[in-house]
N, C-alpha and C positions, 0 to 999 in steps of 0.2 A: 500670673501666679507661677512661681518656680516649683521645681520638683521637690525642693526642700519643704516648702509650705504645704504642698499637697500631702507629702509623706507625714509631716508632723501632725497635721490636722487629723489624718486617718488614725494615727497611733493614739492621739489624745482622745478622740471620740470612742475608740475601742475600749479604753479604760473605764468609760462611764463616769469619770470623776470631774472632767473639765467641761466648761461651757465654751464652745468655740464658735458661737454665733457671731455675726459681723459686729455687734455692738459690745461684745465682752472684752474685759481687760486682757485675757489670754490671746484673743484674736488680734488685738492691737500690738501686743508684744511680738506675736509671730510675724506680723507684717513688718515690724521694725527689723527683726532678724532676717526676714526675707530680702530686704533691701541689700544687706551685706552679703548674703549668700548668693544673690542673683549675679553679683559681680564675679564671685568665685565660679559659679556655674558657667557663665559666659566664657571666662578664661579657660576653664577646664574643657569645655566643648571645642574651643579653638585649638587647644593642645591636642585633643583627640583627632580632630580633622587633620592637623599638621603631621601626625604620626606617619600617614601613608602618602606617598607621592601623588597618587591618583586623586586625593581629596585635599591636598595641602593648599593653603592660601599662598598668595604671592610672597608674603614674608617667609612662610615655611619653605617654599621652593628656593628663595634667595639664601636662606640659612644653609641649605644643602649645597647650593652652588658654591658658596664661599669656602667649602671644604676643598674644592678643586681649583678654584681660580679667584683672583682678587675682586672681580666684578661679576654681577649677575649677567647671564646671557641676554642679548638684545633680541628676543624672540617672543612670540605669543605664548600664553600659558601652556597650551597643549604641546607645542614644540619643546618648551623647557621641560615638561614632564617626560616627554619621549627621550630627551637627552639624558635626564637623570636616571630613568629606568634602564636605559642602555648602559650608562656609566656603571651603575651598580651591578649589572649582569655580566660585565666583562670579567673574565678570569685570567689569571696569569699565564695560562698555557693556551690561550686563544690566539694562535698565530696563523690561522688560515686567512686567505685574502678576504673572504666574507666577514669573518670575525673582526679582522682589523678595520674593515670599512665600517662595521657597526661601532667599533670603539671610537672611530673618528666622530660619528654622530654623537656619541656620549660626551665627547670633548667639545662639542659645539661647532664641529667642522663638517660641512657636507662636501664630500669629494669622492674621488675614485683612486684606487691604487693600481699601479702596474709595475712590472719588473723591467729594469734596465741595467742589470749588473748590480743593482741595489733596489731600492724602492723609489718609485716616482709617485708623488702625491699631487693630483690635480684637484685644486680646491674650487668648488662651484659656489659655495656660500660659507661665510663665517659669521657667527652670531655675535657681533660686537667685539670681536677680538682683533688685535693688531698683529702684525707679522711676528714680532718677538714672542708674543704670547702663544701664537700658533706653533712656532718652532719649539718652544718649551713644552707644549702639550705633546707634540709629535715625538720629541726626545723621550718623554716619559711613557709613551704608548707603544711605539714601534720597537722591534727587536734591536738591541744595542749593537749586535754584530753586523747589521746591514746599514750601509750608508743610505741616506735618502736625499732626493732632490725635491724641490717644492716649486710648483707652478701655481701662483696665487693670482693669476689674471682673472679678474672678476667679470670681464666683459664677455659673457656667454649669453646664449639665447635665454637660458633659464634666469640669469641675473637680470637681463633687460626686461623680461616679462614680469619679474618680481618687483621691479621699481614702479613707481606711479608716474614715471616720466615718459614722454613721447620721444621719438628720435630727434625731433626738432629741438626739444628742450635739452637733450643730452649733447647735441652738436653745437649749441650756441657758444661754447668755449668759455662759459662763465664759471666753470668748475675747476678747482685745482685738483692735482692727483690725489691729495689727501681727501678731498670732498668726494671724489668719485669712488675711492675705496670704501668710504663709509656710507654711501647711498644704500638704503634698504628699501 
């Protein structure tokens, strides 16, 4: 029984004019309306859930991700929520090292920043992004007056532990470089 049906029954009973017992004509009419309103209620509840990143469905998260990049991040739901929350919390004057590293997380890049006459970005993990997409994200996030170099070598202990592969499987030589770069 939808909220609509409960509410309408309560209002009609309070008037004292309508018979809303299960066998009455009004009850049958309300049930027919209820079928239509239940579809609306389900969609409305889905919309309310998707308003906030913390409760958004996969489709709601993907909608927000598409504002920043052409494809959704290839990560679990909680990691995607963290990325989006971080992305929305980044401000235009956040140029400390810590804030820039947080901005990287918001862009779907896990990495470290260091200075070397410019900025060096050591990428530990990228959530479904290829190198041109990463460069595009970095150009939009990092200060324009500082050049940056990028180390996107994914073969780190963290990366090795995050894959479901053993050393033997990784060393078989059955992977191309593109396949190795996309192993998650």
